[in-house]
N, C-alpha and C positions, 0 to 999 in steps of 0.2 A: 621513276625509274631509269638509272641509266640500262643498254647492253649489251651484255658480258661480252670480251672480244678472247675467240680461244688464243692459247699461247700457240700456236703453230700457224695462226692467221697473223698475228703481232709481226709473226720470225717473215711473213712473209712481205709484211707494210714495206713500203718507198719511207724515205727519211719525212717527207709531209704526212702521212699519213701517222706514224708512228710521232709525229710530234706534237695532231692532231689528237692524237688516241690518249698520251701520255704528261699532254702537258700542263693538264691539273694537279695532276700527284703528287706533286711541291707547289704546293701554292704559292701563286702569279709566278710560275717557276717553269716557265718552258725550256730555259738553256737546260734545268739537269736530261731533260729526255734526250736535246739533243743533244749532247758530246755522249747519253749512251749510244745512241741508235748504231753506231756503229762497229761499238761490242757482243751483235748477233750474234749467233742466234745464240735462247736463250734456256737453258737447259730449263729451268721450272719459274714460278713467280718470287721464287725465295734468290735465287740468279738475278734476276731481275732488277730484283730489290738491292740487293746488294752492289750492283754495277751503277744503277744509282745514287748510294749509297755513298761511292767510292769517288762519282763525276760530284756528290758534294765535299766529302773530306779531302780531296786535291784541288777544287777552286779556292781559290785568291780569298785571304780574308773579309778583303773588301765587298766579295760578293758574299761568302755566304754573308754576311753581314744584314747585305739585302736582304738574303729569301729569311732571316728572319724577318728583319721590317717586314716582310710581305705578308705577316699573318695579322689576320685579325685582332682585336682585344678584343677579349672577352667579354658577351656582352654589353660591351660598344655602341661606339658612334657608327661603327659600319649596319654590328646588328638594331641599331634601334631605325636606322636611317635606309633598312631593308636592302642595305648590297652589297652584304655576304656571301661570294662565293655557295651552288648549291650546296658541297664538302661541307662548306663551314657551318654554310646552317642546318644541314641533319645533322655535324657532330655535336653542334650545342647546344640541339632543338632534345637529344638521346642525352645532354646530361641534364637535362631540365635547363640549362641557363637562361633560356625563355618565357621561361613561369615563376624568377626567383619574384618575391615580397620584398617590397620599398625596403627593411631593412640591408638583405641578400644583394639589391642592387645597391643602395650606396655603398655598403663593405667592401663589394669587388670595385666601385668605382676610385674608393677612397686607395687598396689597393693596387688597384694598376695607376691611377696616379703617383703612389711612389716607387714600383717598380721602374716605371715608368723615368721618372725623376732622376734616381739611381743607378739603370742602367742602360740607360739613352735604347732603349728597344724594348716592343711588347711581351709580356708575360706569354711564354708558345706552354702548352702543356697538349698532350693526348689525352683526350677528354671523352672518348671511347670507352665503356665502360663503367664510367664514374659519375657521381650522382654532383651535384652545386655544390652542397657541403664538403670533398673532397675537393673539387676542386681551391674550394676556398683557402685549406688548412693547407692543399700543396703551395698558392699563393704567397699565404707565408710567412712559409718554413724556408721557400727560395728565397722570399728578402734579405734572406740573412746570411744570401753565400756571398761569396766574390766575384767582379765582375770576366775574371777569366769560367770563371768554373759555374756558375753561367751561362755564361755563350756558347758551352761544351754541354749544358745542360739541355739547350734550345735546340742546337742538334742534334743531339739525343731524342730529345720528341718530336724534333721533324721528321725521322727518319721513321720512328714507330708507325705516327699520323700515315708516311709515307707505303707504308708496309698496309698498313688498315685499308689503305685506297686499292692500293694495287692488287687485294688480294679481292675486295665488292670487285673490282672491274674482269681481272682477266680468269675463265676457264679452263682450268688447265686439264 
């Protein structure tokens, strides 16, 4: 378990420590923390999260697409290879994605391929609090979205993931 960081200490961090502490909140995208650093001091975890979300929302489309693409496929090759980040591993495990039976795993792989084929980025969902049946059902539903809606939905889900990770890390 990662040790919690007090918000007051975080507000005193230099840029390097700030990036090291928050660089993984948005999957493989420390640029979000880097852009948020100058907005200190943060009044609350919610304030910090909003600043980080604004950094994402105001980033160029290409950078937001890279953020989406930095997320691992659910129960995908990174999980099989053991290369998930600690946060992703914990989140996917919490949703039971590491315990899929053969049918569920095949269904997820088929849906992930269809999703990637249609949207050209991985399916992103905040899995915390969901079970694998709910994840699969969400994937099936979201396959019917337009690319614009799905892009926006993915950014919203990334924001939810960031909030969960910040809440677990920051001690107010």
